[in-house]
C-alpha positions as CSV (number, residue, x, y, z in Angstrom):
1,M,0.0,0.0,0.1
2,K,1.1,3.3,-1.0
3,R,1.3,6.0,2.0
4,R,-1.2,8.4,0.7
5,T,-3.4,5.4,1.3
6,I,-2.8,4.2,4.7
7,L,-2.7,8.1,5.9
8,A,-6.4,8.4,4.0
9,A,-7.4,4.8,5.8
10,G,-6.4,6.2,8.7
11,L,-7.9,9.5,8.7
12,G,-11.1,7.9,7.6
13,G,-11.2,5.5,10.6
14,A,-10.9,8.3,12.7
15,L,-13.8,10.3,10.9
16,V,-16.0,7.7,11.8
17,A,-15.5,7.0,15.2
18,G,-15.6,10.6,15.7
19,A,-18.6,10.8,13.9
20,T,-20.2,7.7,16.1
21,G,-19.2,9.4,19.2
22,L,-21.1,12.9,18.6
23,H,-24.0,10.6,17.7
24,L,-23.9,8.9,21.1
25,V,-22.9,12.0,22.7
26,R,-25.7,13.7,21.3
27,G,-28.0,11.0,21.5
28,D,-29.3,11.2,17.7
29,S,-30.6,7.6,16.3
30,G,-29.6,8.6,13.2
31,D,-32.8,9.3,11.7
32,D,-31.8,12.8,11.4
33,V,-30.5,14.0,8.1
34,P,-28.0,16.7,8.8
35,E,-28.7,20.4,7.2
36,V,-27.2,20.7,4.2
37,R,-25.4,24.3,3.9
38,E,-25.4,26.5,1.1
39,P,-21.9,26.7,-1.0
40,V,-22.2,30.1,-1.5
41,P,-21.0,32.2,1.7
42,A,-23.6,34.8,2.6
43,S,-23.1,38.5,1.3
44,P,-20.9,40.4,4.3
45,P,-22.4,42.4,6.7
46,A,-23.1,46.4,6.3
47,V,-19.6,48.0,6.7
48,E,-20.6,51.2,9.3
49,D,-18.8,54.4,8.3
50,V,-16.6,54.9,11.3
51,S,-13.5,53.8,9.3
52,K,-13.4,57.0,6.8
53,I,-10.2,58.2,6.0
54,K,-9.6,61.9,7.9
55,T,-8.9,64.7,5.2
56,V,-5.3,66.2,4.9
57,A,-7.1,69.4,6.3
58,Y,-7.8,67.9,9.6
59,W,-4.3,66.3,10.3
60,T,-3.1,69.1,9.8
61,G,-5.3,71.0,12.0
62,I,-3.8,68.2,14.7
63,F,-0.3,68.9,13.8
64,M,-0.9,72.9,14.1
65,K,-1.8,72.2,17.6
66,S,1.7,71.3,18.5
67,W,3.9,73.5,16.4
68,D,4.6,76.2,18.9
69,F,6.0,73.6,21.3
70,A,7.5,71.6,18.2
71,H,9.6,74.6,17.6
72,G,10.3,75.1,21.3
73,N,11.7,71.9,22.1
74,A,13.3,70.6,18.8
75,T,14.9,74.0,18.1
76,P,17.7,73.6,21.1
77,L,17.8,70.0,20.3
78,S,19.1,71.1,16.8
79,R,21.8,73.0,18.2
80,S,23.2,70.3,20.4
81,K,26.4,69.1,20.0
82,D,25.7,65.8,21.4
83,S,24.4,63.3,18.8
84,R,21.7,61.5,21.2
85,D,19.7,64.6,21.4
86,H,19.8,64.7,17.0
87,Y,17.8,61.5,17.6
88,D,15.0,63.1,19.2
89,L,15.4,65.8,16.5
90,A,14.6,63.1,14.1
91,Y,11.3,62.8,15.0
92,D,10.3,66.3,14.5
93,V,12.4,66.5,11.0
94,D,10.4,63.2,9.7
95,A,6.8,65.3,11.1
96,C,7.8,68.5,9.4
97,T,8.5,66.0,6.1
98,A,5.6,64.3,6.2
99,M,3.7,67.5,6.5
100,F,5.2,69.1,3.7
101,R,4.6,65.7,1.2
102,A,1.0,65.8,2.5
103,T,0.3,69.5,2.2
104,G,2.9,70.9,-0.6
105,Q,3.1,74.0,2.0
106,H,6.9,75.2,2.0
107,R,6.9,76.2,5.2
108,Y,7.1,72.5,7.2
109,L,10.3,71.9,4.5
110,D,11.6,75.3,5.8
111,R,11.3,74.5,9.3
112,G,12.9,70.9,9.2
113,L,15.4,72.0,7.1
114,T,16.7,74.9,9.4
115,W,17.1,72.1,12.3
116,M,19.4,70.3,9.6
117,E,21.7,73.3,9.0
118,N,21.6,73.9,12.7
119,V,22.7,70.5,13.2
120,V,25.4,70.5,10.7
121,A,26.7,73.9,12.3
122,A,26.8,72.2,15.4
123,S,29.4,69.6,14.1
124,A,32.9,69.4,14.9
125,P,36.1,68.5,14.0
126,S,36.7,64.5,15.7
127,T,39.9,66.0,17.1
128,S,38.4,68.6,18.9
129,L,36.2,65.7,20.5
130,A,37.2,64.6,24.0
131,R,38.5,61.1,23.7
132,S,37.9,60.7,19.8
133,S,39.6,57.6,18.5
134,F,39.3,59.1,15.2
135,R,41.2,62.2,15.5
136,D,40.8,62.5,11.6
137,R,39.8,65.7,9.6
138,Y,35.8,64.6,9.7
139,R,33.4,66.3,11.3
140,G,30.5,65.0,14.1
141,W,29.4,65.0,17.1
142,G,30.2,63.5,20.6
143,S,28.1,61.8,23.0
144,S,28.7,60.9,26.7
145,R,24.8,59.3,26.6
146,A,25.0,57.1,23.5
147,G,27.7,54.8,24.9
148,G,30.6,56.7,23.1
149,A,32.3,58.2,25.7
150,G,32.5,61.3,24.3
151,T,33.6,59.9,20.9
152,R,32.9,60.9,17.1
153,C,28.9,59.3,16.5
154,R,28.4,59.2,13.0
155,S,24.5,59.8,12.2
156,T,22.4,56.4,12.0
157,S,19.7,56.6,9.3
158,R,17.5,57.6,12.3
159,T,19.5,60.1,13.5
160,C,18.8,63.4,11.7
161,G,15.5,61.9,10.1
162,G,17.6,59.9,7.2
163,T,17.8,63.1,5.4
164,A,21.5,63.0,5.8
165,P,22.6,59.3,5.6
166,T,26.2,59.6,7.8
167,C,26.5,63.0,8.5
168,S,29.6,63.1,8.9
169,W,32.4,64.6,6.2
170,P,35.5,65.7,5.6
């Protein structure tokens, strides 16, 4: 016998035993014919209108409620010489980039670019960074909070919002 035949026979026996056990538990006499179900599925239930997509104007209104707070919070981060602050700043840069892409309004892009220009201006040659192991002509940012003990930290894709891939240059 082939393997498939043996498996099918074993499954068939288990199916018969299971059906017999079900009839004994339910107390069926065997005279009842099971209800035949329709092979076509029923139509889906009506979808409520609660899942409507919000408009760009709606999300712009939400974003503008934090406009002043974001400026007050992110501007000092963008001027920091600590690369760990740039990680936190990246979320604000990403938000401004997303708002520019959604609305086409340049004020969002201008603010994000201003912050990025501040980050670049805050960089220092690695020779001036305490305990830097690089001591080269490249610029970067030190961080005692990032586990680098003050060494130069090149930016990751998350830092700087992915806008400047390495943020470290000669």
